[in-house]
VOKE-208052 format. One record per residue (C-alpha): residue number from 1; x, y, z; residue in one letter. Coordinates in pm, whole numbers. Layout:
<pts>
(NUM; (X; Y; Z); "A")
...
</pts>
This chain:
<pts>
(1; (-2827; -4947; 22937); "M")
(2; (-2889; -5294; 22789); "S")
(3; (-2625; -5506; 22627); "T")
(4; (-2795; -5464; 22291); "T")
(5; (-2780; -5085; 22309); "E")
(6; (-2412; -5091; 22402); "K")
(7; (-2330; -5305; 22099); "K")
(8; (-2531; -5073; 21875); "S")
(9; (-2343; -4764; 21998); "N")
(10; (-2006; -4930; 21942); "K")
(11; (-2104; -5016; 21587); "A")
(12; (-2201; -4657; 21520); "I")
(13; (-1873; -4530; 21661); "L")
(14; (-1679; -4773; 21444); "V")
(15; (-1866; -4660; 21136); "V")
(16; (-1809; -4294; 21221); "L")
(17; (-1441; -4361; 21281); "A")
(18; (-1413; -4534; 20946); "I")
(19; (-1591; -4245; 20773); "L")
(20; (-1366; -3991; 20947); "L")
(21; (-1054; -4175; 20846); "V")
(22; (-1182; -4199; 20489); "G")
(23; (-1268; -3832; 20484); "A")
(24; (-929; -3736; 20619); "L")
(25; (-763; -3957; 20362); "G")
(26; (-967; -3804; 20082); "Y")
(27; (-890; -3453; 20201); "I")
(28; (-518; -3531; 20219); "Y")
(29; (-524; -3690; 19874); "Y")
(30; (-719; -3399; 19728); "S")
(31; (-483; -3144; 19884); "N")
(32; (-181; -3335; 19756); "Q")
(33; (-331; -3351; 19409); "E")
(34; (-410; -2977; 19420); "H")
(35; (-54; -2897; 19524); "T")
(36; (90; -3104; 19241); "E")
(37; (-147; -2938; 18990); "L")
(38; (-55; -2591; 19116); "T")
(39; (315; -2668; 19088); "N")
(40; (266; -2807; 18738); "A")
(41; (74; -2496; 18629); "I")
(42; (341; -2267; 18778); "S")
(43; (614; -2458; 18597); "A")
(44; (411; -2441; 18277); "E")
(45; (371; -2064; 18315); "K")
(46; (747; -2023; 18361); "V")
(47; (812; -2233; 18053); "E")
(48; (557; -2037; 17850); "I")
(49; (709; -1705; 17962); "Q")
(50; (1053; -1832; 17864); "D")
(51; (927; -1932; 17520); "D")
(52; (761; -1593; 17476); "L")
(53; (1079; -1408; 17580); "N")
(54; (1275; -1601; 17319); "K")
(55; (1016; -1513; 17054); "M")
(56; (1035; -1143; 17148); "V")
(57; (1415; -1151; 17105); "L")
(58; (1377; -1318; 16766); "K")
(59; (1131; -1050; 16656); "Y")
(60; (1369; -778; 16776); "D")
(61; (1643; -927; 16560); "E")
(62; (1409; -950; 16261); "A")
(63; (1289; -591; 16309); "I")
(64; (1651; -473; 16319); "A")
(65; (1691; -596; 15958); "Q")
(66; (1463; -304; 15858); "N")
(67; (1287; -482; 15573); "T")
(68; (957; -408; 15398); "E")
(69; (762; -612; 15658); "I")
(70; (907; -433; 15962); "T")
(71; (567; -287; 16055); "D")
(72; (407; -630; 16041); "E")
(73; (684; -769; 16261); "L")
(74; (626; -495; 16518); "R")
(75; (254; -580; 16533); "V")
(76; (332; -946; 16602); "E")
(77; (592; -854; 16864); "R")
(78; (347; -626; 17047); "D")
(79; (93; -907; 17037); "R")
(80; (339; -1139; 17214); "I")
(81; (421; -875; 17479); "V")
(82; (48; -832; 17551); "A")
(83; (16; -1210; 17572); "F")
(84; (298; -1218; 17829); "Q")
(85; (99; -979; 18047); "T")
(86; (-203; -1210; 18030); "S")
(87; (10; -1508; 18134); "I")
(88; (138; -1322; 18440); "K")
(89; (-221; -1256; 18553); "K")
(90; (-325; -1619; 18504); "L")
(91; (-456; -1801; 18815); "G")
(92; (-261; -2089; 18965); "K")
(93; (-528; -2352; 18896); "T")
(94; (-659; -2244; 18555); "N")
(95; (-514; -2536; 18363); "Y")
(96; (-768; -2509; 18082); "S")
(97; (-636; -2163; 17994); "L")
(98; (-281; -2298; 18004); "I")
(99; (-371; -2549; 17734); "R")
(100; (-543; -2275; 17535); "K")
(101; (-236; -2053; 17564); "Y")
(102; (-14; -2338; 17450); "R")
(103; (-215; -2358; 17129); "K")
(104; (-190; -1980; 17092); "E")
(105; (189; -1994; 17131); "I")
(106; (207; -2264; 16865); "A")
(107; (11; -2033; 16633); "S")
(108; (246; -1743; 16714); "M")
(109; (548; -1960; 16643); "Q")
(110; (402; -2056; 16305); "A")
(111; (346; -1686; 16224); "S")
(112; (704; -1607; 16324); "Y")
(113; (844; -1890; 16110); "D")
(114; (655; -1755; 15809); "L")
(115; (763; -1396; 15869); "L")
(116; (1120; -1507; 15938); "S")
(117; (1139; -1672; 15596); "E")
(118; (1019; -1347; 15437); "Q")
(119; (1281; -1151; 15632); "V")
(120; (1556; -1382; 15505); "V")
(121; (1435; -1343; 15146); "E")
(122; (1399; -966; 15172); "L")
(123; (1738; -932; 15339); "T")
(124; (1898; -1129; 15056); "A")
(125; (1720; -911; 14799); "E")
(126; (1827; -594; 14979); "N")
(127; (2186; -717; 14991); "S")
(128; (2177; -782; 14618); "L")
(129; (2024; -441; 14554); "L")
(130; (2285; -278; 14777); "T")
(131; (2561; -459; 14590); "E")
(132; (2417; -354; 14254); "N")
(133; (2373; 1; 14381); "L")
(134; (2732; 3; 14502); "G")
(135; (2850; -114; 14161); "A")
(136; (2634; 151; 13993); "A")
(137; (2769; 422; 14225); "N")
(138; (3122; 306; 14147); "T")
(139; (3053; 335; 13775); "Q")
(140; (2897; 678; 13827); "I")
(141; (3199; 788; 14029); "S")
(142; (3433; 661; 13759); "E")
(143; (3231; 840; 13491); "K")
(144; (3229; 1155; 13702); "T")
(145; (3607; 1140; 13735); "V")
(146; (3640; 1082; 13361); "Q")
(147; (3409; 1375; 13287); "N")
(148; (3603; 1598; 13525); "E")
(149; (3927; 1494; 13357); "Q")
(150; (3776; 1561; 13013); "L")
(151; (3645; 1897; 13129); "N")
(152; (3987; 1985; 13266); "A")
(153; (4146; 1877; 12937); "Q")
(154; (3890; 2082; 12745); "N")
(155; (3966; 2386; 12959); "V")
(156; (4338; 2339; 12897); "V")
(157; (4272; 2289; 12527); "L")
(158; (4047; 2595; 12512); "Q")
(159; (4308; 2799; 12693); "N")
(160; (4574; 2666; 12459); "T")
(161; (4361; 2750; 12155); "V")
(162; (4277; 3088; 12305); "S")
(163; (4642; 3163; 12365); "I")
(164; (4742; 3024; 12028); "G")
(165; (4478; 3229; 11846); "S")
(166; (4610; 3559; 11980); "V")
(167; (4748; 3779; 11705); "L")
(168; (5106; 3893; 11735); "R")
(169; (5293; 4185; 11583); "V")
(170; (5657; 4202; 11482); "N")
(171; (5897; 4427; 11293); "A")
(172; (5766; 4757; 11430); "I")
(173; (5949; 5044; 11257); "K")
(174; (5911; 5417; 11322); "V")
(175; (6034; 5695; 11091); "L")
(176; (6026; 6067; 11160); "S")
(177; (5902; 6250; 10849); "M")
(178; (5916; 6615; 10736); "R")
(179; (5689; 6761; 10472); "E")
(180; (5861; 6936; 10180); "R")
(181; (5720; 7237; 9999); "L")
(182; (5582; 7014; 9727); "N")
(183; (5392; 6810; 9986); "G")
(184; (5615; 6507; 9971); "Q")
(185; (5739; 6346; 10293); "L")
(186; (6104; 6280; 10362); "K")
(187; (6276; 6112; 10658); "A")
(188; (6442; 6335; 10916); "T")
(189; (6607; 6300; 11255); "S")
(190; (6543; 6659; 11362); "R")
(191; (6269; 6721; 11617); "A")
(192; (6193; 7073; 11490); "R")
(193; (6149; 6942; 11135); "R")
(194; (5921; 6652; 11225); "T")
(195; (5569; 6679; 11080); "D")
(196; (5466; 6314; 11113); "A")
(197; (5561; 5967; 11229); "F")
(198; (5541; 5683; 10983); "R")
(199; (5478; 5358; 11174); "I")
(200; (5503; 5027; 10997); "N")
(201; (5442; 4684; 11154); "F")
(202; (5349; 4334; 11050); "R")
(203; (5062; 4124; 11192); "V")
(204; (5201; 3771; 11196); "A")
(205; (5040; 3473; 11030); "Q")
(206; (4813; 3264; 11259); "N")
(207; (4619; 2973; 11112); "D")
(208; (4394; 2916; 11415); "I")
(209; (4295; 3279; 11468); "A")
(210; (3951; 3386; 11350); "A")
(211; (3940; 3581; 11027); "K")
(212; (3785; 3925; 11017); "G")
(213; (3833; 4286; 11111); "E")
(214; (4071; 4383; 11390); "R")
(215; (4124; 4725; 11547); "I")
(216; (4484; 4840; 11573); "A")
(217; (4567; 5140; 11794); "L")
(218; (4883; 5349; 11775); "I")
(219; (4997; 5542; 12081); "Q")
(220; (5283; 5795; 12059); "I")
(221; (5438; 5910; 12388); "L")
(222; (5693; 6184; 12437); "D")
(223; (5976; 6162; 12688); "S")
(224; (5739; 6281; 12964); "K")
(225; (5477; 6015; 12887); "G")
(226; (5224; 6249; 12728); "A")
(227; (5019; 6121; 12432); "V")
(228; (5090; 6312; 12111); "L")
(229; (4822; 6379; 11848); "A")
(230; (4563; 6223; 12077); "K")
(231; (4253; 6109; 11885); "K")
(232; (4063; 5941; 12167); "G")
(233; (4066; 5704; 12466); "T")
(234; (3961; 5340; 12503); "V")
(235; (3901; 5133; 12816); "T")
(236; (4028; 4774; 12808); "F")
(237; (3871; 4473; 12980); "D")
(238; (4107; 4511; 13274); "D")
(239; (3981; 4865; 13333); "G")
(240; (4295; 5028; 13198); "N")
(241; (4238; 5346; 12993); "E")
(242; (4463; 5411; 12697); "V")
(243; (4482; 5728; 12489); "G")
(244; (4565; 5667; 12124); "Y")
(245; (4715; 5872; 11841); "S")
(246; (4574; 5671; 11551); "D")
(247; (4316; 5400; 11492); "R")
(248; (4325; 5151; 11204); "N")
(249; (4092; 4869; 11100); "I")
(250; (4282; 4561; 10981); "V")
(251; (4097; 4301; 10773); "N")
(252; (4289; 3993; 10889); "Y")
(253; (4284; 3671; 10681); "D")
(254; (4534; 3453; 10876); "N")
(255; (4829; 3554; 10656); "A")
(256; (5113; 3797; 10727); "N")
(257; (4977; 4148; 10691); "M")
(258; (5172; 4475; 10682); "D")
(259; (5008; 4780; 10838); "V")
(260; (5121; 5139; 10778); "I")
(261; (5007; 5427; 10994); "S")
(262; (5093; 5790; 10929); "L")
(263; (5036; 6017; 11229); "V")
(264; (5058; 6388; 11167); "E")
(265; (5238; 6592; 11437); "L")
(266; (5286; 6960; 11517); "D")
(267; (5657; 7032; 11467); "R")
(268; (5630; 7329; 11701); "K")
(269; (5551; 7093; 11991); "S")
(270; (5828; 6848; 11906); "M")
(271; (6135; 6854; 12129); "A")
(272; (6461; 6670; 12129); "K")
(273; (6455; 6336; 12302); "G")
(274; (6319; 5984; 12293); "S")
(275; (5969; 5897; 12172); "Y")
(276; (5788; 5568; 12228); "T")
(277; (5537; 5415; 11991); "V")
(278; (5307; 5149; 12141); "N")
(279; (5088; 4921; 11930); "V")
(280; (4763; 4768; 12058); "Y")
(281; (4569; 4499; 11875); "L")
(282; (4229; 4372; 11991); "E")
(283; (4259; 4585; 12307); "N")
(284; (4587; 4416; 12394); "R")
(285; (4941; 4552; 12396); "F")
(286; (5140; 4371; 12127); "V")
(287; (5462; 4566; 12087); "G")
(288; (5657; 4892; 12102); "A")
(289; (5940; 5078; 11935); "S")
(290; (6149; 5387; 12016); "N")
(291; (6285; 5673; 11810); "I")
(292; (6529; 5945; 11921); "V")
(293; (6509; 6293; 11769); "L")
(294; (6787; 6547; 11780); "K")
</pts>
């Protein structure tokens, strides 16, 4: 091989060596740059995920306020969760998408800020409404208590009036009468001479009682409890049946009123002993008197 050829080969080798070194340097530099980019993208993804997690928590807190825009808040929250899934699937070198996602996050943050302001306003309004409702309920409760008290007072008053309007009877007197040949009646104490009982009583004055007709019943009982001169039977409101010996209609006008009842008896059935006369007014027992015959 000539000297010229040897020099030419050396030059080629030098050039190749230089190119190899340059290529190796470029490859090393490119690999280093790729590694740094990959690390930067990974760090960016972590930061984005952290930001998204914080936004999800904020939305959860806003949703918990249960305002009128709760449904809208849920839609935005679900959108962020779906976005998180997309970030997890993002390649390690797709930096252009990272920048795009950054802009998307900024848009989401702006939406949250707007919705958050609405939540604050609605929460304040709801608090005011709740306070007003509480005050209204308090007033209603107070009125209810007052009405219940008034109703109770009215019941007591009605009962008082009802009790006060009840008619009462006093001064019940009973006389045993015998009929003379001329038809006149004369008092007697003998059982075998008794042809009638003369019962006299007074209905007391009562200014608050209703005026009008009242039914007065006279019941005469012998010593064995049998009803004498029985004219009929009535059943009271309590279910009690009472046989009566005479029935009178009293036209009551709130003033004292004397009532006289003459009950004819069969002297043959009259025996010595005690007799009881009961008086009933308006289907209510109002008094009694006794008489003893010899």
